[in-house]
C-alpha positions as CSV (number, residue, x, y, z in Angstrom):
1,M,-13.0,44.6,-154.1
2,T,-14.7,41.2,-153.9
3,M,-12.7,39.5,-151.3
4,T,-14.7,38.3,-148.4
5,S,-14.2,39.3,-144.9
6,G,-13.0,35.9,-143.8
7,A,-10.3,35.9,-146.7
8,A,-9.2,39.5,-145.8
9,F,-8.8,38.5,-142.0
10,R,-6.8,35.5,-142.9
11,D,-4.7,37.7,-145.3
12,L,-4.1,40.3,-142.3
13,L,-3.0,37.4,-140.2
14,R,-0.2,36.2,-142.6
15,R,0.9,39.9,-142.9
16,M,1.1,40.4,-139.2
17,V,3.2,37.0,-139.1
18,R,5.3,38.2,-141.9
19,A,6.0,41.8,-140.5
20,G,6.6,40.7,-137.0
21,G,8.4,37.2,-137.6
22,R,7.2,34.0,-136.0
23,R,9.4,34.5,-132.8
24,R,7.6,38.1,-131.9
25,V,4.3,36.6,-132.7
26,A,5.1,33.6,-130.4
27,K,6.5,36.1,-127.6
28,L,3.3,38.0,-127.9
29,A,1.2,34.9,-127.4
30,G,3.4,33.9,-124.5
31,L,3.0,37.4,-122.8
32,Q,-0.9,36.9,-123.4
33,L,-1.1,33.6,-121.8
34,G,1.2,34.4,-119.0
35,A,-1.0,37.5,-118.0
36,A,-4.2,35.3,-118.1
37,V,-2.6,32.7,-115.9
38,S,-1.5,35.4,-113.3
39,E,-5.1,37.1,-113.8
40,S,-6.8,33.7,-112.8
41,L,-4.3,32.9,-109.9
42,G,-5.1,36.4,-108.6
43,L,-8.7,35.8,-108.6
44,A,-8.1,32.5,-107.0
45,M,-6.5,34.2,-104.1
46,L,-9.6,36.2,-103.4
47,L,-11.6,33.5,-102.1
48,P,-9.4,32.2,-99.1
49,L,-9.1,36.3,-98.6
50,L,-12.9,36.6,-98.5
51,R,-13.1,33.7,-96.1
52,M,-10.3,35.4,-93.7
53,I,-12.1,38.7,-93.5
54,Q,-15.1,39.4,-91.4
55,L,-17.3,42.4,-92.0
56,P,-18.3,44.7,-89.2
57,G,-21.3,43.4,-87.6
58,G,-21.4,40.3,-89.7
59,D,-20.8,36.6,-89.0
60,A,-17.3,35.1,-88.1
61,P,-15.1,34.4,-90.9
62,A,-15.7,31.3,-92.4
63,E,-13.0,28.4,-91.6
64,L,-10.7,27.7,-94.2
65,G,-11.5,24.5,-96.1
66,E,-15.3,25.0,-96.3
67,S,-14.6,25.0,-100.0
68,A,-14.5,21.2,-100.2
69,G,-17.4,21.0,-102.8
70,T,-15.4,23.2,-105.2
71,G,-12.3,22.9,-107.2
72,L,-10.6,25.5,-105.0
73,A,-10.5,23.3,-101.9
74,P,-6.9,22.4,-102.2
75,L,-5.9,26.1,-102.0
76,D,-8.0,26.6,-98.9
77,R,-6.5,23.6,-97.2
78,L,-3.1,24.9,-98.1
79,I,-3.6,28.2,-96.7
80,G,-5.6,26.8,-93.9
81,A,-2.6,25.0,-92.5
82,L,-1.1,28.4,-91.7
83,D,-1.4,30.4,-88.7
84,P,-4.5,32.9,-89.4
85,A,-2.3,36.2,-89.4
86,A,0.5,34.3,-91.3
87,G,-2.2,33.2,-93.8
88,L,-3.6,36.6,-94.3
89,I,-0.2,38.0,-95.0
90,T,0.6,35.3,-97.3
91,V,-2.3,35.9,-99.5
92,L,-2.2,39.4,-99.5
93,L,1.6,39.1,-100.6
94,V,0.8,36.6,-103.3
95,F,-2.1,38.7,-104.5
96,V,0.4,41.8,-104.9
97,V,3.1,39.7,-106.6
98,L,0.7,38.2,-108.8
99,T,-0.7,41.5,-109.8
100,V,2.9,43.2,-110.2
101,I,3.5,40.3,-112.6
102,R,0.5,40.6,-114.5
103,G,1.3,44.4,-114.8
104,L,4.7,43.5,-116.3
105,L,3.4,41.1,-118.6
106,L,0.7,43.4,-120.0
107,Y,3.5,45.9,-120.4
108,G,5.6,43.8,-122.3
109,R,2.6,42.7,-124.6
110,E,1.6,46.5,-125.3
111,V,5.2,47.2,-126.2
112,H,5.3,44.1,-128.5
113,S,1.9,44.9,-130.0
114,F,3.0,48.5,-130.7
115,H,6.1,47.1,-132.4
116,L,4.2,44.8,-134.4
117,T,1.6,47.4,-135.8
118,V,4.7,49.8,-136.5
119,D,6.1,46.9,-138.6
120,L,3.0,46.2,-140.5
121,A,2.4,49.6,-141.4
122,A,5.8,49.9,-142.8
123,Q,5.4,46.9,-144.6
124,L,2.2,47.9,-146.3
125,R,3.7,51.3,-147.4
126,A,6.9,49.6,-148.5
127,D,4.8,47.2,-150.6
128,L,2.7,49.8,-152.1
129,F,5.5,52.2,-152.5
130,G,7.7,49.4,-154.2
131,A,4.7,48.4,-156.5
132,A,4.4,52.1,-157.5
133,A,8.1,52.5,-158.3
134,R,8.2,49.5,-160.6
135,A,5.0,50.1,-162.4
136,P,5.3,51.4,-166.0
137,W,4.6,55.1,-166.0
138,R,1.7,54.8,-168.6
139,V,0.1,52.7,-165.7
140,L,0.9,55.4,-163.2
141,A,-0.2,58.3,-165.2
142,S,-3.8,57.0,-165.3
143,E,-3.7,56.0,-161.7
144,P,-5.6,58.8,-159.5
145,R,-2.9,60.3,-157.3
146,G,-5.4,61.3,-154.6
147,H,-6.5,57.6,-154.3
148,L,-2.8,56.4,-153.7
149,L,-2.3,59.1,-151.3
150,G,-5.3,58.1,-149.3
151,L,-4.1,54.4,-149.2
152,L,-0.8,55.5,-148.1
153,T,-2.1,57.5,-145.4
154,T,-5.6,57.2,-144.1
155,E,-6.3,53.4,-145.0
156,V,-2.9,52.3,-143.7
157,D,-3.8,54.2,-140.5
158,R,-7.1,52.6,-140.5
159,I,-5.4,49.0,-140.6
160,V,-3.0,50.0,-138.0
161,T,-5.9,51.0,-135.7
162,G,-8.0,47.8,-136.4
163,T,-4.7,45.6,-135.9
164,V,-4.4,47.2,-132.4
165,M,-7.9,46.0,-131.7
166,L,-7.3,42.7,-133.3
167,L,-4.4,41.9,-131.1
168,R,-6.6,42.8,-128.1
169,L,-9.1,39.8,-129.1
170,P,-6.8,37.2,-128.1
171,A,-5.8,38.6,-124.8
172,L,-9.4,39.3,-124.0
173,G,-10.0,35.7,-125.0
174,V,-7.2,34.1,-123.0
175,M,-8.2,36.1,-119.8
176,A,-11.9,34.9,-120.4
177,V,-10.9,31.5,-120.4
178,A,-8.7,31.9,-117.3
179,Q,-11.6,33.7,-115.2
180,I,-14.3,31.3,-116.6
181,T,-12.0,28.4,-115.3
182,V,-12.0,29.9,-112.0
183,A,-15.8,30.2,-111.9
184,A,-16.0,26.5,-113.1
185,L,-14.1,25.4,-110.3
186,I,-16.5,27.3,-107.9
187,S,-19.7,26.6,-109.6
188,P,-19.9,24.6,-112.8
189,T,-23.6,24.9,-113.0
190,L,-23.7,28.6,-112.8
191,T,-20.7,28.8,-115.2
192,L,-22.6,26.7,-117.7
193,A,-25.4,29.1,-117.4
194,A,-23.1,32.1,-118.0
195,L,-21.5,30.4,-121.0
196,A,-25.0,29.7,-122.5
197,I,-25.8,33.6,-122.3
198,G,-22.2,34.5,-123.7
199,G,-22.9,32.1,-126.7
200,L,-26.1,33.7,-127.6
201,S,-24.3,37.1,-127.6
202,G,-21.4,35.7,-129.7
203,I,-23.9,35.1,-132.6
204,A,-24.9,38.5,-132.3
205,V,-21.3,39.6,-132.5
206,R,-20.8,37.8,-135.6
207,R,-23.9,39.1,-137.3
208,R,-22.9,42.7,-136.4
209,S,-19.3,42.1,-137.6
210,R,-20.7,40.9,-141.2
211,S,-22.4,44.6,-141.2
212,S,-19.4,46.4,-140.0
213,F,-17.4,44.7,-143.2
214,A,-20.0,46.2,-145.5
215,Q,-20.0,49.5,-143.7
216,G,-16.2,49.5,-143.8
217,T,-16.1,48.8,-147.6
218,R,-18.4,51.8,-148.0
219,Q,-16.0,53.9,-145.7
220,T,-13.1,53.0,-147.8
221,G,-14.8,54.5,-151.0
222,L,-15.6,58.0,-149.1
223,H,-12.1,58.1,-147.9
224,A,-10.9,57.7,-151.5
225,A,-13.2,60.6,-152.6
226,A,-12.0,62.6,-149.6
227,S,-8.4,62.2,-150.4
228,R,-9.0,63.4,-154.0
229,E,-11.2,66.3,-152.6
230,V,-8.5,67.4,-150.4
231,R,-5.7,67.2,-153.1
232,D,-7.9,69.2,-155.3
233,F,-8.7,71.9,-152.6
234,L,-5.1,72.5,-151.9
235,D,-4.2,72.5,-155.6
236,G,-6.7,74.9,-156.4
237,L,-6.4,77.3,-153.4
238,K,-4.2,79.8,-155.1
239,P,-6.3,80.3,-158.2
240,A,-9.5,80.3,-156.2
241,K,-8.1,83.1,-154.1
242,G,-6.9,84.9,-157.1
243,Q,-10.3,85.0,-158.5
244,G,-12.1,85.8,-155.3
245,V,-14.2,82.3,-155.0
246,E,-12.1,80.8,-152.0
247,A,-15.4,80.7,-149.9
248,R,-17.0,78.9,-152.5
249,H,-14.1,76.6,-153.1
250,A,-13.9,75.7,-149.5
251,A,-17.7,75.3,-148.9
252,V,-17.9,72.8,-152.0
253,S,-14.7,70.8,-150.4
254,A,-16.2,70.8,-146.9
255,T,-19.6,69.5,-147.9
256,A,-17.8,66.6,-150.0
257,L,-15.8,65.7,-146.9
258,R,-18.9,65.9,-144.7
259,E,-20.0,62.5,-146.4
260,T,-16.9,60.9,-144.8
261,G,-18.0,62.0,-141.2
262,L,-21.5,60.7,-141.7
263,G,-20.5,57.6,-142.8
264,M,-18.3,57.0,-139.7
265,L,-21.0,58.5,-137.7
266,S,-23.2,55.6,-139.0
267,F,-20.9,53.0,-137.9
268,V,-20.4,54.4,-134.5
269,R,-24.1,54.6,-133.8
270,A,-24.5,51.1,-134.9
271,S,-21.6,50.1,-132.6
272,A,-22.8,52.2,-129.7
273,N,-26.3,50.4,-130.0
274,A,-24.7,47.0,-129.6
275,R,-22.7,48.2,-126.6
276,L,-26.0,49.3,-125.0
277,M,-28.1,46.2,-125.7
278,M,-25.1,44.2,-124.6
279,Q,-24.7,46.0,-121.2
280,V,-28.5,45.9,-120.4
281,V,-28.6,42.1,-121.2
282,G,-25.5,41.5,-119.2
283,V,-26.8,43.4,-116.0
284,I,-30.1,41.2,-116.4
285,A,-28.3,38.2,-116.8
286,L,-25.9,38.9,-113.9
287,S,-28.7,39.5,-111.7
288,G,-30.2,36.3,-112.7
289,L,-27.2,34.2,-112.0
290,V,-26.8,35.9,-108.6
291,V,-30.4,35.0,-107.6
292,M,-30.0,31.5,-109.0
293,G,-26.6,30.8,-107.2
294,A,-28.1,32.5,-103.8
295,L,-31.6,30.9,-103.8
296,I,-31.5,27.8,-105.9
297,L,-27.9,26.4,-105.7
298,K,-27.2,27.7,-102.3
299,V,-23.7,28.9,-103.3
300,P,-21.9,29.9,-100.0
301,G,-21.4,33.7,-99.6
302,P,-17.7,34.0,-100.5
303,E,-17.9,31.8,-103.6
304,L,-21.2,33.9,-104.7
305,I,-19.2,37.1,-104.1
306,L,-16.1,35.8,-106.2
307,L,-18.6,34.6,-108.9
308,A,-20.3,38.1,-109.1
309,V,-16.8,39.7,-109.2
310,I,-16.0,37.6,-112.2
311,C,-18.9,37.9,-113.8
312,G,-18.8,41.6,-113.4
313,R,-15.3,41.6,-114.9
314,L,-16.4,39.3,-117.9
315,L,-19.2,41.8,-118.9
316,P,-17.1,44.8,-119.7
317,M,-14.6,42.3,-121.3
318,A,-17.3,41.0,-123.6
319,Q,-18.2,44.7,-124.5
320,E,-14.7,45.2,-125.4
321,F,-14.3,42.1,-127.4
322,Q,-17.7,43.0,-129.2
323,Q,-16.4,46.5,-130.0
324,S,-12.9,45.3,-131.2
325,A,-14.4,42.7,-133.3
326,Q,-16.5,45.2,-135.0
327,R,-13.8,47.6,-135.6
328,V,-11.7,44.9,-137.1
329,A,-14.3,43.9,-139.5
330,H,-14.7,47.9,-140.2
331,M,-11.2,48.1,-140.8
332,L,-10.6,45.0,-143.2
333,P,-11.9,46.6,-146.4
334,A,-8.9,49.2,-145.9
335,L,-6.7,46.0,-146.2
336,V,-8.3,44.7,-149.2
337,A,-8.1,48.3,-150.9
338,V,-4.3,48.5,-150.3
339,N,-3.6,45.0,-151.2
340,A,-5.5,45.5,-154.3
341,A,-3.8,48.8,-155.5
342,A,-0.5,47.0,-154.9
343,A,-1.3,43.9,-156.7
344,R,-2.7,45.8,-159.6
345,L,0.4,47.9,-160.1
346,A,2.6,44.9,-159.5
347,R,1.0,43.0,-162.2
348,Q,1.9,45.7,-164.6
349,A,5.6,45.7,-163.8
350,G,7.5,43.3,-165.9
351,P,10.4,41.2,-164.4
352,A,13.7,42.6,-163.4
353,V,16.0,42.9,-166.1
354,A,19.8,43.0,-166.4
355,R,21.2,46.4,-167.4
356,P,23.3,46.1,-170.7
357,A,26.6,47.3,-170.8
358,L,27.1,50.9,-172.2
359,P,29.9,52.7,-173.8
360,A,32.4,54.9,-171.9
361,A,30.9,57.2,-169.4
362,D,31.8,60.1,-171.6
363,H,29.9,58.9,-174.5
364,A,26.9,60.8,-175.9
365,P,24.3,58.5,-177.7
366,E,23.1,58.9,-181.2
367,I,19.4,58.6,-181.3
368,R,17.2,57.4,-184.1
369,L,13.2,57.2,-184.4
370,K,11.7,55.3,-187.1
371,G,8.1,55.0,-187.8
372,V,7.2,55.5,-184.2
373,R,3.6,55.4,-183.3
374,L,2.2,56.2,-179.8
375,S,-1.3,56.8,-178.4
376,H,-2.6,57.7,-175.0
377,P,-5.3,55.2,-173.8
378,G,-8.7,56.7,-173.1
379,D,-10.4,56.9,-169.7
380,P,-12.3,53.6,-169.1
381,S,-14.4,55.5,-166.4
382,A,-15.7,57.8,-169.3
383,P,-17.1,55.7,-172.0
384,E,-17.7,58.9,-174.4
385,T,-13.7,59.3,-174.3
386,S,-12.7,55.7,-173.8
387,G,-11.0,55.7,-177.2
388,S,-7.2,55.9,-177.5
389,Q,-5.8,59.4,-178.8
390,T,-3.0,59.1,-181.2
391,V,-0.1,61.6,-180.4
392,L,2.6,60.4,-182.3
393,D,1.9,59.0,-185.8
394,G,4.8,57.7,-187.8
395,V,7.7,59.6,-186.4
396,D,11.0,59.6,-188.3
397,A,13.9,61.5,-186.7
398,S,17.6,61.6,-185.9
399,F,19.3,63.2,-183.1
400,P,23.1,63.1,-183.8
401,A,25.3,62.4,-181.0
402,G,26.6,65.4,-179.2
403,S,24.4,67.7,-181.1
404,V,21.5,70.1,-179.7
405,T,18.1,69.6,-181.3
406,A,15.4,72.0,-180.7
407,I,11.9,70.7,-181.0
408,I,8.8,73.2,-181.8
409,G,5.3,72.8,-182.5
410,P,2.0,73.8,-181.6
411,S,0.3,73.0,-177.9
412,G,-0.7,69.6,-177.6
413,A,1.3,68.2,-180.4
414,G,3.0,65.5,-178.3
415,K,6.2,67.2,-177.5
416,T,6.5,66.3,-173.9
417,T,5.1,63.0,-174.9
418,L,8.4,62.6,-177.0
419,I,10.6,63.3,-174.0
420,D,8.9,60.5,-172.1
421,L,9.6,58.3,-175.1
422,L,13.1,59.1,-175.1
423,L,13.4,58.4,-171.4
424,G,11.9,55.2,-171.9
425,L,8.9,56.2,-169.7
426,L,6.4,55.5,-172.7
427,P,7.2,52.5,-175.0
428,P,6.0,52.9,-178.6
429,D,3.0,51.0,-179.9
430,D,4.9,50.7,-183.2
431,G,8.1,51.4,-184.9
432,T,11.6,51.7,-183.0
433,V,13.7,54.0,-181.0
434,T,17.4,53.2,-181.0
435,F,20.4,54.4,-178.9
436,D,23.6,53.8,-180.9
437,D,21.7,51.2,-183.2
438,R,20.3,49.3,-180.0
439,P,16.6,49.2,-179.5
440,L,15.4,51.1,-176.8
441,D,13.9,48.6,-174.3
442,E,13.2,48.7,-170.6
443,A,16.8,47.3,-170.0
444,L,18.5,49.7,-172.0
445,A,16.4,52.4,-170.8
446,A,17.2,51.7,-167.3
447,A,21.0,51.6,-168.2
448,W,21.0,55.1,-169.7
449,R,18.8,56.8,-167.3
450,P,21.7,57.3,-164.8
451,R,23.6,59.2,-167.7
452,A,20.6,61.4,-168.4
453,G,19.6,64.7,-167.1
454,W,15.9,65.8,-167.5
455,V,14.3,69.3,-166.8
456,P,10.5,68.4,-167.0
457,Q,7.9,71.3,-167.4
458,E,6.7,70.9,-164.2
459,T,9.5,71.6,-161.5
460,F,9.7,69.3,-158.5
461,L,11.3,70.6,-155.4
462,T,10.9,69.1,-151.9
463,D,10.6,70.9,-148.4
464,A,14.3,70.8,-148.0
465,S,17.4,72.9,-148.3
466,L,18.8,74.1,-151.5
467,R,21.7,71.7,-151.4
468,Q,19.3,68.6,-150.7
469,N,17.2,69.8,-153.7
470,L,20.2,70.0,-155.9
471,L,21.4,66.5,-154.9
472,W,18.0,64.9,-155.0
473,S,18.9,62.9,-158.1
474,A,22.5,62.7,-157.8
475,D,24.3,59.6,-157.2
476,P,27.5,60.0,-155.0
477,E,29.2,57.0,-156.7
478,R,28.6,58.5,-160.1
479,H,28.6,62.4,-159.6
480,A,30.7,64.9,-157.9
481,T,28.7,66.1,-154.9
482,D,31.2,68.5,-153.2
483,D,30.4,72.2,-152.9
484,A,32.7,73.1,-155.9
485,A,30.7,70.7,-158.2
486,L,27.4,72.2,-157.0
487,M,28.7,76.1,-157.7
488,T,29.8,74.7,-161.2
489,A,26.3,73.7,-162.0
490,I,24.7,76.4,-160.1
491,E,26.9,79.1,-162.5
492,A,25.9,77.2,-165.6
493,A,22.0,77.4,-164.7
494,G,22.3,81.2,-163.9
495,L,21.5,80.2,-160.2
496,A,24.5,82.0,-158.5
497,P,22.7,85.3,-157.9
498,V,19.8,83.6,-156.1
499,V,22.2,81.6,-153.8
500,A,24.0,84.7,-153.0
501,G,20.6,86.2,-151.9
502,L,19.5,83.3,-149.7
503,S,20.2,83.8,-145.8
504,D,22.0,80.3,-145.4
505,G,23.4,79.6,-148.9
506,L,23.2,76.3,-149.8
507,D,21.6,75.2,-146.7
508,T,18.6,77.5,-146.9
509,P,15.4,75.4,-146.6
510,L,13.2,76.3,-149.7
511,G,9.8,75.7,-148.4
512,D,6.9,73.5,-149.6
513,R,7.6,72.9,-153.2
514,G,10.2,75.4,-153.2
515,S,7.7,78.3,-152.2
516,R,10.3,80.6,-151.1
517,L,11.6,80.8,-154.6
518,S,9.9,82.2,-157.8
519,G,8.9,80.3,-160.7
520,G,12.1,81.3,-162.6
521,E,14.3,80.6,-159.7
522,R,12.8,77.0,-159.1
523,Q,13.3,76.5,-163.0
524,R,17.0,77.2,-162.6
525,V,17.2,74.7,-159.5
526,T,15.9,72.0,-161.8
527,I,18.6,73.0,-164.5
528,A,21.3,73.0,-162.1
529,R,20.1,69.7,-160.6
530,A,20.2,68.0,-164.1
531,L,23.6,69.5,-164.8
532,I,25.2,68.1,-161.6
533,R,24.8,64.5,-162.8
534,R,27.1,65.4,-165.8
535,P,24.7,63.9,-168.3
536,R,25.7,62.6,-171.6
537,L,21.9,62.8,-172.7
538,L,20.0,66.2,-171.7
539,L,16.2,66.2,-172.1
540,L,14.8,69.7,-171.6
541,D,11.0,70.7,-171.6
542,E,10.2,74.3,-171.9
543,P,13.5,75.3,-169.8
544,S,13.5,78.9,-170.1
545,S,9.5,79.6,-170.0
546,A,9.9,81.4,-166.5
547,L,13.5,82.8,-167.2
548,D,14.4,86.5,-167.9
549,A,16.6,87.3,-170.9
550,E,20.1,87.3,-169.1
551,T,19.5,84.1,-167.4
552,E,18.1,82.5,-170.7
553,Q,21.3,83.7,-172.4
554,R,23.4,82.0,-169.8
555,L,21.7,78.9,-170.4
556,C,22.1,79.1,-174.1
557,D,25.8,79.4,-173.4
558,T,25.7,76.2,-171.4
559,L,23.8,74.4,-174.0
560,A,26.3,75.5,-176.4
561,A,29.4,74.3,-174.3
562,L,27.8,71.0,-174.2
563,K,27.9,70.3,-178.0
564,G,30.1,67.4,-178.6
565,R,29.9,65.7,-175.4
566,T,26.3,65.6,-174.7
567,T,23.2,64.8,-176.9
568,V,20.7,67.6,-176.0
569,V,17.0,67.5,-177.1
570,V,15.2,70.9,-175.9
571,I,11.5,71.9,-176.4
572,T,11.2,75.6,-176.8
573,H,9.8,78.3,-178.8
574,R,12.4,80.9,-177.6
575,P,14.4,82.4,-180.5
576,A,17.7,82.6,-178.3
577,I,17.7,78.8,-177.8
578,L,16.7,78.2,-181.4
579,E,19.9,80.1,-182.5
580,V,22.1,77.7,-180.5
581,A,20.4,74.5,-181.9
582,D,22.3,72.5,-184.6
583,Q,18.7,71.3,-185.9
584,V,15.0,72.5,-185.4
585,L,12.3,69.9,-185.7
586,R,8.8,70.9,-186.1
587,L,6.1,68.6,-184.6
588,E,2.8,68.7,-186.4
589,D,0.1,66.3,-186.9
590,G,2.1,63.5,-185.1
591,R,4.9,63.6,-187.6
592,F,8.4,65.9,-187.5
593,V,9.0,68.5,-190.3
594,T,12.4,70.0,-190.4
595,G,12.1,73.8,-190.2
596,S,13.1,76.6,-188.0
């Protein structure tokens, strides 16, 4: 991430305009300007109010119009033309009206700011989701999932928080300008002195913002490590408990996550120090300005009081501006990281391609592999393993249309990689894969996938109902999704006894990753889900590894019934399925050897 803080800031502004639209941004600016104008007018009304009020034991109220030497003299003369009682009531009414108007404008500003940040977060996540969805699987397989998870959650949340702070800056700036304008109308000299002090503070804020950007960059790295640690902790909790090492497992993760908190503590401490220094300097400067106005410039009492009020309001505004600017700078590296990941994935995605026409919907493909070679790239972060690993080496095979082919072979022989190859998730480094004599490229693979059913080795279930999990990959325009169609697939997968035992049947929630089901039951759900698609190409990776003998026989009957209308490729070592197969291919040393 080599983007500078200035470039990251400009990119954030472009994204805000893109997310909220020019109209919303313009409306937000108008609300901020309106709030500032009402603020300045309300402050201006304080001067005639101070002149009208006589403090107990004090001098008589000053005559309106004594501000002849200030820019507020016209306001004094206008109110001075009224009866004293009427003038007081008028000033108070105007002050109340201006305060209400300002409150309404600030309310509108907050609502529009919130909508803008929500739209920005949705846009950032959609861009990253879209880039990941379009990227080739080979690229995604090497992308740390914990890193992507952290970007989509923690880092986007950081961006939202920083954007909220950023939206405060124009409001603070406009309100400060409005109040400075009122102060300049009263005493230009004191106002210039205050601006000089503020300018020096601005230089310090800029230097501090640069440091905040560097700290934010470090924090982004710590968050990435924390996301990986949380994922590993949750994934490893069951085996840790099963072996009695859960306390050590938790301690290691907690220690790693503590670094994230320490990094944030460093930023908070630096911000608090800057705030304290600004507060001390501000109070000293305010005291000096009051002395200068009273003893040197001889500013009248009401004007001096109003100037002190304005300066007293400007001091916390300056502190808030400084804090917000630091948090924006601290957030910008998160935006850099999210943009970099989305751009990196987007670069790997090829241009959109038109899907070619396929034969009739009930057509089963004939698949041929000729001289196919495929290697897995090494890990660039580990030089000792950076060399590519050959998985398939000159593979020749044929899968006749409507046949059942069983693939056997030792672990690590590349059987699962072969399934990825047939799905078009991994392109061959050399050789050809053809479907009905047509080379399998990305366009043809994209056209065939809606007609394919896939049962991967690792089951994927969501925290939703059984019905929703079964229909997860179904297309209502292509596949029947009524209860009758679901029950047909459920029967074929041997899932009917499981459904009968569920409290709410098809509408029973399955829990996190299907935790309410056993391993074999989850496997049957994925088989049924594949069958609901009425596939013409069915790919199964160890589909019966967790099934009992009775359910496995049901699966065998289903595979036998698919012969002639679906091309089936199944990775298995189970004798019952091998007996159903029309051919058995053994994968050894990256090549197929026919056998049983």
